[in-house]
N, C-alpha and C positions, 0 to 999 in steps of 0.2 A: 779564637784562632782563625776562623774563616770569615769573620765579619768584614775585614778590609777588602778581601777578594770579592765577596758578594756585593758589598756596597759599590765598588768600582764597576762591576758588571751591570748592576741594575740602575745606576744613577742616571744614565741618559733616558731610559724608558720612564723612570719615575718623574724625571723633570718634565717630560712631555705631558704626562698625565696630570701633573701638578699644575702646569700652565692652563690646561683645560678647566681644572677645578677652580682655579683663581678667577677665570672668566665667568664661571657660574656663581661666584660670590662665596664659595666655601673658604673658611679660614683654617689655619693649622689646629687651633684649639678645638674646633668643632670636630675635626677628624680624629683628634686624640680621644675625645669622648665617645665618638662612634666606634672606634677601635676597641676601647675599653668595654663598651656595652656588648659588642660582639664577642669579646673574650669571656665575659661573664655568662653570656648565652651558651658559649661552648662548654664552659664548666658545668652549667646546669644540665646540658644534654648528656655529658659524660656521667654526672652523678645519677642521672635517671636511667643509665644503662644504654645510652645511644652514642657510643664513641665515634662512629663514622659521621653522624650528624655533628657531633662536637668537633671532629677534625675539619669539616668544611667551614664551620663558623670560626674555628681557630685560625685557619689560613686567611680568611677574610679579615680577621682582626689584625693579623700581622701585616697584611697589605695596607690597611689603614695606618698602621704604625710607621710603615715606610713612607707613606704619602704625606703624613703630617709634617715630617721634617723637610720633605721636598717642597711643600707649599710654603713653609716658613722661609726657606731659602729664596723662593721666588717672590716673596713679599718682604717682610721684615721680621727676622728672628727676634724673640724677646726672652728675657729671663723668666717671665711667667710661663711661656710655652715650654722652655727647657725643664722647669720644675714640674709642670703638669705631665709632660711626656715621661720622665723617668719615674715619677711616683705611680702613675697608672700602670706603667710597664711592670713594676715590681709587684703590684697588687695582682695583676694578671698572672704573672709567673707563679705566685703562691696559690692561685685559685685552681690550677690544673691538678697538682698532686692532691690537694684537698678533695677535689671532685672524685678522683679515683678512690680515695679513702672512703668517701660517702657511698660510692657505688658498691663496694664490697669491704666493709670494715674489718671483718675477721681475717681477710687475706691481705688487704692493702694498707691498713692503718699504720703499721709499724714502718714499712718501707717508705710510705708517704711522709711520716714524721722525720725519718732519717734524711730524706731528700730536702724537706723544708729546712731542717737544721743546717744542711750544707748550703742552702741558698742564703741563709743568714751570713755565713762566712764569706761567700762570694759578694753578696750585696754590701756588707759592711766594709770590706776591703776596697771594693769599687768606689764607694761614696767617700770613704775616709781619705783615699788618695786624691779624689777630685777636689775635696775641700781644701786640703793643704796645698795642692797644686794651684788652685785659684788664689789662695793667699799669697803665694810666691810669684804669681803672674806667669806661670808656665803654660805653654800651649802645645797641643798635640800636632805632630807632623803627619801621623797616620790618618787622623780624622779631623782635619782643620775646620770642617763645617759643623762639628758638634758644638753644643752650648757649653761644654766643660771638658776638661782633660781627664782621661781615666786610663787605667792599665788594662791591657788585654789579658789573655790566658787561654787555657785549654777549653774552657766552657764559657763562650760568649753567647750572644743572642742566637746566632745561627745554629750552634750546637744544641742549645736548649730547645729550640724549635724542632730540630731533628729528633731529639729524644721524645718530645711530646707527640710528634707524628707517629713514631714507633709505638708509643703507648696506646694511641688510638687505633692503630692498625692491628696490634696484637695485645689486646687488653689482658689476656691471660698471663702474659709475660711482664706485667707491670712491676711486680716485686724485683725481678732480675734487672730490668732496665733502670728502675729507680735506684737500686743499690749501686749498680755500675756507674750511673751518672753522678750519684752522690760522691763516689770515690774520685771521679774526675774533678768535681767541684772542690773537694778537699785539697787536691793537688794544686788547683788554680789559686785557692786561698793562700796556701803555703807559699807559692811562688810570688804572689802579690805582696805578701808580708815582707819577704826577703827583698824584692825589688824596691818596694816603698821605703824600707829601712835604709837601703843603700842610696836611693835617690835623694832622700832628705837629709843625708849626712851633713 
């Protein structure tokens, strides 16, 4: 829901930083792997009971995720890069609820499982729409720089990051945050199913 607004606000800054990174010889795929590594480090810290350390690493990870696209646009976007970016992003998103489950299984395992199940709904509806849209040659007017066309919703990357930040700041409230965000993900999935069904009529 907030991705377009955030993307528009940060694009000039990310573009300037990306230009500097290109001059240093860093490519988009390298940044994708760095961001993913930082994301896994964040999950590890959370699982070990250090959520604030995890938060710092998580934010660095998402910074790299924003920069990999900016670097790709400053050089040459590729299908390989788009594939790598979305695959590593989904793995990162799954790692954070799992980390909280590992940190306190008796309290967090069930809400983490519910949240991960809701991620399957948002992820599958997101990718299924992108596949059919690509087959039809459809393009996004909201995100023309993206490597594929996808549907938005209540829970996009910005909202997911906000939920993860809240979990790290208030880990004792993880079950409540997880259940609440899972409900929003369920609404997003339902809306995408309706929108996709109508769009591909």
